[in-house]
Short mmCIF file of the C-alpha atoms (twelve columns), coordinates in Angstrom:
data_MODEL
# 
_entry.id   MODEL 
# 
loop_
_atom_site.group_PDB 
_atom_site.id 
_atom_site.type_symbol 
_atom_site.label_atom_id 
_atom_site.label_alt_id 
_atom_site.label_comp_id 
_atom_site.label_asym_id 
_atom_site.label_seq_id 
_atom_site.Cartn_x 
_atom_site.Cartn_y 
_atom_site.Cartn_z 
_atom_site.pdbx_PDB_model_num 
ATOM 1   C CA . MET A 1   10.379  97.973 4.473   1 
ATOM 2   C CA . LYS A 2   7.571   99.451 7.271   1 
ATOM 3   C CA . ILE A 3   5.393   99.933 4.246   1 
ATOM 4   C CA . LEU A 4   5.855   97.212 2.175   1 
ATOM 5   C CA . ILE A 5   5.324   94.651 5.164   1 
ATOM 6   C CA . PRO A 6   1.712   95.768 5.701   1 
ATOM 7   C CA . PHE A 7   1.230   95.758 2.026   1 
ATOM 8   C CA . LEU A 8   2.282   92.207 2.072   1 
ATOM 9   C CA . LEU A 9   -0.095  91.228 4.924   1 
ATOM 10  C CA . LEU A 10  -2.861  92.445 3.389   1 
ATOM 11  C CA . THR A 11  -2.238  90.935 0.091   1 
ATOM 12  C CA . SER A 12  -1.320  87.536 1.548   1 
ATOM 13  C CA . SER A 13  -5.277  87.995 3.428   1 
ATOM 14  C CA . ILE A 14  -7.039  88.412 0.145   1 
ATOM 15  C CA . ILE A 15  -5.205  85.133 -1.193  1 
ATOM 16  C CA . THR A 16  -5.553  83.249 1.801   1 
ATOM 17  C CA . PHE A 17  -9.601  84.146 2.470   1 
ATOM 18  C CA . SER A 18  -11.155 84.754 -1.211  1 
ATOM 19  C CA . GLN A 19  -12.846 81.816 -2.507  1 
ATOM 20  C CA . PRO A 20  -12.775 81.213 -6.202  1 
ATOM 21  C CA . ILE A 21  -15.769 80.402 -7.600  1 
ATOM 22  C CA . ASN A 22  -17.489 78.440 -11.166 1 
ATOM 23  C CA . ARG A 23  -15.110 75.296 -10.292 1 
ATOM 24  C CA . SER A 24  -15.596 72.114 -11.888 1 
ATOM 25  C CA . PHE A 25  -14.491 68.450 -12.044 1 
ATOM 26  C CA . GLU A 26  -14.138 66.134 -15.122 1 
ATOM 27  C CA . SER A 27  -14.743 62.470 -13.867 1 
ATOM 28  C CA . ALA A 28  -13.031 59.760 -16.074 1 
ATOM 29  C CA . ASN A 29  -16.301 59.548 -18.175 1 
ATOM 30  C CA . GLY A 30  -15.793 63.425 -19.054 1 
ATOM 31  C CA . LYS A 31  -18.816 63.976 -16.895 1 
ATOM 32  C CA . ILE A 32  -18.317 67.695 -15.540 1 
ATOM 33  C CA . THR A 33  -19.780 68.680 -12.326 1 
ATOM 34  C CA . LEU A 34  -19.889 72.327 -10.629 1 
ATOM 35  C CA . LEU A 35  -18.311 73.115 -7.048  1 
ATOM 36  C CA . GLY A 36  -18.750 75.289 -4.308  1 
ATOM 37  C CA . GLU A 37  -20.263 79.027 -5.200  1 
ATOM 38  C CA . VAL A 38  -20.863 79.214 -9.044  1 
ATOM 39  C CA . ASN A 39  -22.612 82.309 -10.893 1 
ATOM 40  C CA . LEU A 40  -25.607 82.368 -13.376 1 
ATOM 41  C CA . THR A 41  -23.282 83.018 -16.074 1 
ATOM 42  C CA . ARG A 42  -21.382 79.467 -15.546 1 
ATOM 43  C CA . LEU A 43  -24.615 78.070 -15.081 1 
ATOM 44  C CA . LYS A 44  -26.336 78.709 -18.306 1 
ATOM 45  C CA . ALA A 45  -22.998 77.683 -20.139 1 
ATOM 46  C CA . ALA A 46  -22.130 74.312 -21.733 1 
ATOM 47  C CA . PRO A 47  -22.738 71.467 -20.407 1 
ATOM 48  C CA . PHE A 48  -24.887 72.567 -18.245 1 
ATOM 49  C CA . ASP A 49  -26.946 74.730 -21.015 1 
ATOM 50  C CA . ALA A 50  -28.621 72.070 -22.001 1 
ATOM 51  C CA . TRP A 51  -31.274 71.142 -19.027 1 
ATOM 52  C CA . TYR A 52  -31.039 74.694 -18.084 1 
ATOM 53  C CA . THR A 53  -32.549 76.220 -20.736 1 
ATOM 54  C CA . GLU A 54  -34.974 73.578 -21.388 1 
ATOM 55  C CA . ASN A 55  -36.089 73.447 -17.728 1 
ATOM 56  C CA . TYR A 56  -36.284 77.695 -17.954 1 
ATOM 57  C CA . GLU A 57  -38.351 77.866 -21.208 1 
ATOM 58  C CA . ASP A 58  -40.992 75.177 -20.661 1 
ATOM 59  C CA . TYR A 59  -42.006 76.640 -17.170 1 
ATOM 60  C CA . GLN A 60  -44.598 79.000 -17.039 1 
ATOM 61  C CA . VAL A 61  -45.080 81.074 -14.188 1 
ATOM 62  C CA . SER A 62  -48.085 81.283 -12.410 1 
ATOM 63  C CA . ASP A 63  -50.062 85.078 -11.878 1 
ATOM 64  C CA . THR A 64  -49.775 84.444 -8.227  1 
ATOM 65  C CA . GLU A 65  -48.416 87.717 -6.857  1 
ATOM 66  C CA . LEU A 66  -45.253 87.452 -4.814  1 
ATOM 67  C CA . ASN A 67  -43.856 89.582 -2.598  1 
ATOM 68  C CA . LEU A 68  -40.011 88.846 -1.919  1 
ATOM 69  C CA . THR A 69  -38.836 91.541 -0.190  1 
ATOM 70  C CA . LYS A 70  -39.108 89.795 3.014   1 
ATOM 71  C CA . ALA A 71  -36.133 88.088 1.503   1 
ATOM 72  C CA . ASP A 72  -33.155 89.941 1.911   1 
ATOM 73  C CA . SER A 73  -31.064 87.256 0.332   1 
ATOM 74  C CA . ILE A 74  -31.673 83.726 -0.839  1 
ATOM 75  C CA . THR A 75  -29.032 80.790 -0.910  1 
ATOM 76  C CA . ILE A 76  -29.542 77.796 -3.210  1 
ATOM 77  C CA . PHE A 77  -27.638 74.198 -2.494  1 
ATOM 78  C CA . MET A 78  -28.090 72.347 -5.237  1 
ATOM 79  C CA . GLY A 79  -26.169 69.835 -7.618  1 
ATOM 80  C CA . THR A 80  -25.733 69.695 -10.987 1 
ATOM 81  C CA . TRP A 81  -25.635 65.735 -11.426 1 
ATOM 82  C CA . CYS A 82  -29.085 65.984 -9.553  1 
ATOM 83  C CA . GLY A 83  -31.979 65.679 -11.754 1 
ATOM 84  C CA . ASP A 84  -34.530 67.746 -9.307  1 
ATOM 85  C CA . SER A 85  -32.294 70.198 -9.076  1 
ATOM 86  C CA . ARG A 86  -31.750 70.402 -12.908 1 
ATOM 87  C CA . ARG A 87  -35.493 70.987 -12.908 1 
ATOM 88  C CA . GLU A 88  -36.087 73.044 -10.259 1 
ATOM 89  C CA . VAL A 89  -33.518 75.311 -10.097 1 
ATOM 90  C CA . PRO A 90  -34.357 76.830 -13.639 1 
ATOM 91  C CA . ARG A 91  -38.046 77.378 -12.683 1 
ATOM 92  C CA . PHE A 92  -36.977 78.553 -9.126  1 
ATOM 93  C CA . LEU A 93  -34.585 81.547 -11.172 1 
ATOM 94  C CA . LYS A 94  -37.577 82.218 -13.960 1 
ATOM 95  C CA . ILE A 95  -39.487 83.438 -11.022 1 
ATOM 96  C CA . LEU A 96  -37.197 85.155 -9.428  1 
ATOM 97  C CA . GLU A 97  -36.369 86.971 -12.374 1 
ATOM 98  C CA . SER A 98  -40.338 87.823 -13.215 1 
ATOM 99  C CA . ALA A 99  -40.449 88.961 -10.107 1 
ATOM 100 C CA . ASP A 100 -37.519 91.323 -10.532 1 
ATOM 101 C CA . TYR A 101 -35.763 90.124 -7.632  1 
ATOM 102 C CA . ASP A 102 -32.063 91.265 -6.847  1 
ATOM 103 C CA . LEU A 103 -30.122 88.567 -8.406  1 
ATOM 104 C CA . LYS A 104 -26.960 90.265 -6.526  1 
ATOM 105 C CA . LYS A 105 -28.716 88.796 -3.335  1 
ATOM 106 C CA . LEU A 106 -28.450 85.409 -4.711  1 
ATOM 107 C CA . LYS A 107 -26.058 82.297 -3.880  1 
ATOM 108 C CA . ILE A 108 -25.627 79.265 -5.819  1 
ATOM 109 C CA . LEU A 109 -23.507 76.531 -4.205  1 
ATOM 110 C CA . CYS A 110 -23.113 73.488 -6.042  1 
ATOM 111 C CA . LEU A 111 -22.734 70.337 -3.797  1 
ATOM 112 C CA . ASN A 112 -20.368 67.058 -4.333  1 
ATOM 113 C CA . THR A 113 -21.693 63.495 -4.931  1 
ATOM 114 C CA . GLY A 114 -20.266 60.166 -4.082  1 
ATOM 115 C CA . PHE A 115 -19.814 58.706 -0.742  1 
ATOM 116 C CA . GLN A 116 -16.832 60.279 0.353   1 
ATOM 117 C CA . ASN A 117 -17.833 63.755 -0.194  1 
ATOM 118 C CA . TYR A 118 -21.738 63.170 -0.099  1 
ATOM 119 C CA . LYS A 119 -23.557 66.598 -0.760  1 
ATOM 120 C CA . GLN A 120 -20.765 68.649 0.507   1 
ATOM 121 C CA . ALA A 121 -19.214 72.033 -0.744  1 
ATOM 122 C CA . PRO A 122 -15.074 72.630 -0.777  1 
ATOM 123 C CA . GLU A 123 -15.835 75.120 2.124   1 
ATOM 124 C CA . ARG A 124 -18.529 73.214 3.672   1 
ATOM 125 C CA . GLU A 125 -20.531 75.774 3.672   1 
ATOM 126 C CA . GLU A 126 -23.599 73.369 3.821   1 
ATOM 127 C CA . ARG A 127 -22.091 72.469 7.363   1 
ATOM 128 C CA . GLY A 128 -24.681 73.320 10.364  1 
ATOM 129 C CA . ILE A 129 -27.632 74.078 8.165   1 
ATOM 130 C CA . ASN A 130 -28.776 70.281 7.943   1 
ATOM 131 C CA . ILE A 131 -28.549 70.220 4.152   1 
ATOM 132 C CA . HIS A 132 -30.134 66.620 3.046   1 
ATOM 133 C CA . ARG A 133 -31.724 67.204 0.052   1 
ATOM 134 C CA . VAL A 134 -31.096 68.889 -3.255  1 
ATOM 135 C CA . PRO A 135 -32.088 71.580 -4.465  1 
ATOM 136 C CA . THR A 136 -32.621 73.125 -1.082  1 
ATOM 137 C CA . PHE A 137 -33.564 77.182 -1.445  1 
ATOM 138 C CA . ILE A 138 -33.073 78.869 1.557   1 
ATOM 139 C CA . PHE A 139 -34.542 82.619 2.739   1 
ATOM 140 C CA . HIS A 140 -32.434 84.896 4.742   1 
ATOM 141 C CA . SER A 141 -33.837 88.232 6.558   1 
ATOM 142 C CA . ASP A 142 -31.868 91.042 6.772   1 
ATOM 143 C CA . ASN A 143 -29.869 90.253 10.067  1 
ATOM 144 C CA . GLY A 144 -28.992 87.077 8.081   1 
ATOM 145 C CA . GLU A 145 -31.469 84.679 9.711   1 
ATOM 146 C CA . GLU A 146 -33.496 81.707 8.131   1 
ATOM 147 C CA . ILE A 147 -36.810 82.670 7.421   1 
ATOM 148 C CA . GLY A 148 -37.304 78.826 5.921   1 
ATOM 149 C CA . ARG A 149 -36.574 77.002 3.430   1 
ATOM 150 C CA . ILE A 150 -37.950 75.011 0.426   1 
ATOM 151 C CA . VAL A 151 -36.274 71.380 0.297   1 
ATOM 152 C CA . GLU A 152 -35.981 69.414 -3.108  1 
ATOM 153 C CA . GLU A 153 -39.625 69.747 -4.482  1 
ATOM 154 C CA . PRO A 154 -42.395 72.193 -3.539  1 
ATOM 155 C CA . VAL A 155 -45.186 71.010 -1.704  1 
ATOM 156 C CA . VAL A 156 -47.651 72.874 -3.839  1 
ATOM 157 C CA . SER A 157 -45.685 74.669 -6.465  1 
ATOM 158 C CA . LEU A 158 -43.070 76.985 -5.878  1 
ATOM 159 C CA . GLU A 159 -44.671 80.319 -6.136  1 
ATOM 160 C CA . ASP A 160 -46.950 79.108 -3.754  1 
ATOM 161 C CA . ASP A 161 -44.545 78.045 -1.553  1 
ATOM 162 C CA . ILE A 162 -42.428 80.822 -1.598  1 
ATOM 163 C CA . ASN A 163 -45.437 83.126 -0.680  1 
ATOM 164 C CA . THR A 164 -46.261 80.764 1.948   1 
ATOM 165 C CA . VAL A 165 -42.636 80.844 3.363   1 
ATOM 166 C CA . LEU A 166 -41.734 84.312 3.399   1 
ATOM 167 C CA . THR A 167 -45.730 85.196 5.085   1 
ATOM 168 C CA . GLY A 168 -44.700 82.765 7.906   1 
ATOM 169 C CA . LYS A 169 -47.676 80.616 7.813   1 
ATOM 170 C CA . THR A 170 -46.962 77.283 9.103   1 
ATOM 171 C CA . TYR A 171 -45.483 75.331 6.229   1 
ATOM 172 C CA . HIS A 172 -44.124 71.647 5.787   1 
ATOM 173 C CA . THR A 173 -41.885 70.791 3.368   1 
ATOM 174 C CA . ALA A 174 -41.599 68.107 1.085   1 
ATOM 175 C CA . TYR A 175 -39.434 65.700 3.367   1 
ATOM 176 C CA . PRO A 176 -41.517 66.209 7.052   1 
ATOM 177 C CA . VAL A 177 -39.649 63.422 8.710   1 
ATOM 178 C CA . ALA A 178 -36.345 64.201 8.377   1 
ATOM 179 C CA . ASN A 179 -36.953 67.950 9.304   1 
ATOM 180 C CA . LYS A 180 -38.525 66.992 12.104  1 
ATOM 181 C CA . LEU A 181 -35.881 64.680 13.366  1 
ATOM 182 C CA . ILE A 182 -33.369 67.417 12.689  1 
ATOM 183 C CA . GLN A 183 -35.481 69.571 15.087  1 
ATOM 184 C CA . TYR A 184 -35.617 66.611 17.707  1 
ATOM 185 C CA . PHE A 185 -31.493 66.807 17.183  1 
ATOM 186 C CA . GLU A 186 -31.245 70.428 18.316  1 
ATOM 187 C CA . GLU A 187 -33.941 69.724 20.964  1 
ATOM 188 C CA . TYR A 188 -32.636 66.505 22.683  1 
ATOM 189 C CA . SER A 189 -29.886 64.616 23.584  1 
ATOM 190 C CA . LEU A 190 -29.626 61.120 21.733  1 
ATOM 191 C CA . LYS A 191 -29.701 59.697 25.399  1 
ATOM 192 C CA . GLU A 192 -33.356 61.279 25.881  1 
ATOM 193 C CA . LEU A 193 -34.036 60.529 21.863  1 
ATOM 194 C CA . ARG A 194 -33.210 57.011 22.431  1 
ATOM 195 C CA . LYS A 195 -35.764 56.613 25.147  1 
ATOM 196 C CA . MET A 196 -38.365 58.704 23.182  1 
ATOM 197 C CA . LYS A 197 -37.750 55.763 20.570  1 
ATOM 198 C CA . SER A 198 -41.256 54.080 20.586  1 
ATOM 199 C CA . LYS A 199 -43.069 57.507 20.417  1 
ATOM 200 C CA . LEU A 200 -41.115 58.725 17.238  1 
ATOM 201 C CA . LEU A 201 -41.863 55.087 15.389  1 
ATOM 202 C CA . ASP A 202 -45.871 55.815 16.588  1 
ATOM 203 C CA . GLN A 203 -45.475 59.338 15.403  1 
ATOM 204 C CA . PHE A 204 -43.680 58.479 11.809  1 
ATOM 205 C CA . GLU A 205 -45.042 55.661 11.155  1 
ATOM 206 C CA . SER A 206 -47.453 57.388 8.266   1 
ATOM 207 C CA . GLY A 207 -44.083 57.893 6.519   1 
ATOM 208 C CA . GLU A 208 -44.123 56.417 2.832   1 
ATOM 209 C CA . ASN A 209 -40.709 56.890 2.030   1 
ATOM 210 C CA . ILE A 210 -37.933 54.541 3.115   1 
ATOM 211 C CA . TYR A 211 -35.302 57.208 1.783   1 
ATOM 212 C CA . GLU A 212 -36.032 60.094 3.168   1 
ATOM 213 C CA . LEU A 213 -34.279 59.323 6.472   1 
ATOM 214 C CA . ASN A 214 -31.849 56.486 4.344   1 
ATOM 215 C CA . THR A 215 -30.731 59.996 2.620   1 
ATOM 216 C CA . TYR A 216 -30.126 62.074 5.893   1 
ATOM 217 C CA . GLY A 217 -28.220 59.111 7.373   1 
ATOM 218 C CA . TYR A 218 -25.654 59.029 5.029   1 
ATOM 219 C CA . VAL A 219 -25.586 63.043 5.120   1 
ATOM 220 C CA . LEU A 220 -24.554 62.367 9.002   1 
ATOM 221 C CA . TRP A 221 -22.509 59.716 7.916   1 
ATOM 222 C CA . THR A 222 -20.223 61.290 5.738   1 
ATOM 223 C CA . SER A 223 -20.039 63.968 7.513   1 
ATOM 224 C CA . PHE A 224 -18.763 62.166 10.490  1 
ATOM 225 C CA . GLN A 225 -21.918 62.517 13.021  1 
ATOM 226 C CA . ILE A 226 -21.742 58.450 13.577  1 
ATOM 227 C CA . PRO A 227 -23.747 58.233 16.622  1 
ATOM 228 C CA . LYS A 228 -26.729 60.750 15.071  1 
ATOM 229 C CA . ALA A 229 -26.429 58.442 11.974  1 
ATOM 230 C CA . GLN A 230 -26.615 55.265 13.845  1 
ATOM 231 C CA . PHE A 231 -29.966 56.434 15.493  1 
ATOM 232 C CA . VAL A 232 -31.411 57.854 11.806  1 
ATOM 233 C CA . PHE A 233 -30.507 54.248 10.291  1 
ATOM 234 C CA . GLU A 234 -31.703 52.023 13.095  1 
ATOM 235 C CA . LEU A 235 -34.961 53.983 13.403  1 
ATOM 236 C CA . ASN A 236 -35.438 53.535 9.916   1 
ATOM 237 C CA . ALA A 237 -35.014 50.200 9.979   1 
ATOM 238 C CA . GLU A 238 -37.522 49.932 12.292  1 
ATOM 239 C CA . LEU A 239 -40.238 52.046 10.903  1 
ATOM 240 C CA . PHE A 240 -39.992 49.904 6.996   1 
ATOM 241 C CA . PRO A 241 -38.838 46.475 8.794   1 
ATOM 242 C CA . GLU A 242 -40.448 44.881 5.491   1 
ATOM 243 C CA . GLU A 243 -37.782 46.837 3.623   1 
ATOM 244 C CA . ALA A 244 -34.651 45.114 2.481   1 
ATOM 245 C CA . THR A 245 -32.780 48.730 1.526   1 
ATOM 246 C CA . VAL A 246 -33.179 49.858 5.177   1 
ATOM 247 C CA . HIS A 247 -31.366 46.536 6.598   1 
ATOM 248 C CA . GLN A 248 -28.495 46.592 3.911   1 
ATOM 249 C CA . THR A 249 -27.781 50.263 4.631   1 
ATOM 250 C CA . LEU A 250 -27.815 49.593 8.434   1 
ATOM 251 C CA . ALA A 251 -25.444 46.459 7.522   1 
ATOM 252 C CA . ARG A 252 -22.914 48.603 5.564   1 
ATOM 253 C CA . PHE A 253 -22.976 50.783 8.456   1 
ATOM 254 C CA . MET A 254 -22.496 48.712 11.191  1 
ATOM 255 C CA . ASP A 255 -19.632 46.625 9.340   1 
ATOM 256 C CA . SER A 256 -17.982 50.181 8.753   1 
ATOM 257 C CA . LEU A 257 -17.525 50.636 12.184  1 
ATOM 258 C CA . GLY A 258 -16.394 47.424 12.668  1 
ATOM 259 C CA . LYS A 259 -19.674 45.872 14.256  1 
ATOM 260 C CA . LYS A 260 -19.314 43.015 12.674  1 
ATOM 261 C CA . LYS A 261 -22.322 40.900 14.851  1 
ATOM 262 C CA . GLU A 262 -24.650 43.815 14.573  1 
ATOM 263 C CA . ALA A 263 -24.104 44.129 10.423  1 
ATOM 264 C CA . LEU A 264 -24.854 40.084 10.242  1 
ATOM 265 C CA . ILE A 265 -28.000 40.529 12.367  1 
ATOM 266 C CA . SER A 266 -29.048 43.441 9.684   1 
ATOM 267 C CA . VAL A 267 -28.013 41.534 6.921   1 
ATOM 268 C CA . LYS A 268 -30.135 38.611 8.143   1 
ATOM 269 C CA . LYS A 269 -33.432 40.610 8.726   1 
ATOM 270 C CA . GLY A 270 -33.005 41.621 5.152   1 
ATOM 271 C CA . LEU A 271 -32.661 38.299 4.050   1 
ATOM 272 C CA . GLN A 272 -35.888 37.294 5.247   1 
ATOM 273 C CA . VAL A 273 -37.733 40.336 3.419   1 
ATOM 274 C CA . GLU A 274 -35.886 39.098 0.179   1 
ATOM 275 C CA . PRO A 275 -33.795 36.016 0.458   1 
ATOM 276 C CA . LYS A 276 -31.974 36.283 -2.980  1 
ATOM 277 C CA . ASN A 277 -31.002 39.677 -2.754  1 
ATOM 278 C CA . ALA A 278 -27.950 39.696 -4.325  1 
ATOM 279 C CA . ASN A 279 -26.297 42.999 -2.412  1 
ATOM 280 C CA . LEU A 280 -27.121 41.485 0.695   1 
ATOM 281 C CA . LEU A 281 -26.084 37.628 0.095   1 
ATOM 282 C CA . GLU A 282 -22.403 39.477 -1.450  1 
ATOM 283 C CA . LEU A 283 -22.114 41.403 2.027   1 
ATOM 284 C CA . GLY A 284 -22.849 38.866 4.316   1 
ATOM 285 C CA . ALA A 285 -20.676 36.724 2.797   1 
ATOM 286 C CA . GLN A 286 -17.820 39.347 2.803   1 
ATOM 287 C CA . ILE A 287 -18.585 39.764 6.771   1 
ATOM 288 C CA . ARG A 288 -18.368 36.121 7.257   1 
ATOM 289 C CA . GLU A 289 -15.223 36.134 5.831   1 
ATOM 290 C CA . GLU A 290 -13.728 39.076 7.591   1 
ATOM 291 C CA . VAL A 291 -14.419 37.520 10.414  1 
ATOM 292 C CA . ASP A 292 -13.220 33.728 9.977   1 
# 
């Protein structure tokens, strides 16, 4: 028995800490989604092979010389449900293979979709890494630290962006406003950021994409970082006051917190932009009914 107990403990620890790979979820309509860590064999198999093979074969790797030696490992966060992931991930992997990169140093993590598990992995590997768009390609040094990342799509090309990141040159991702705000959340408290709001509005006013912060806010919301999510949604509503979508999002968020008055204010602002917006009209009626 003295010999058996350590063996049982060891077996138990293996069962407890080993994580399955290539998990999938099939929705009611038959759509299959990969979740968590997956390997290339599964990613290239049906039903994913249709888009993987097409985007892999169609992509022509440039003659740009790549030096991937600084990337001791690479992590890809993606969604098999995401059009950008379906396009960019096969291209990225073709580049790695063309450069003879050791794919054993590659980890692929598939995230969920849907509000409750929005861009989350089953074991929450994305937690603390600030994943707000997929795919996200993260390059790590030999000590595990992040060297840099490419978010969703390249700024110039995948090859050029990889070189820029790995050579340590200044690199701004395709979503500079969200990434800058992520940096500010690490450097300042929410109280300090609220005092800086006018400066942030001036700094970010040139942003043209209302969905950049909208998406980031949803990521914070669904991961229960509520105060940060509120700040992001409010900031976005002030950046784009003439867009009904941002007021609708803020209204839904406030309603979820039970802040009916604030939610109705956002509904009103949205309807001033689009008086016949069906979603806002329905939301406003619903909130008023709950208040009455």
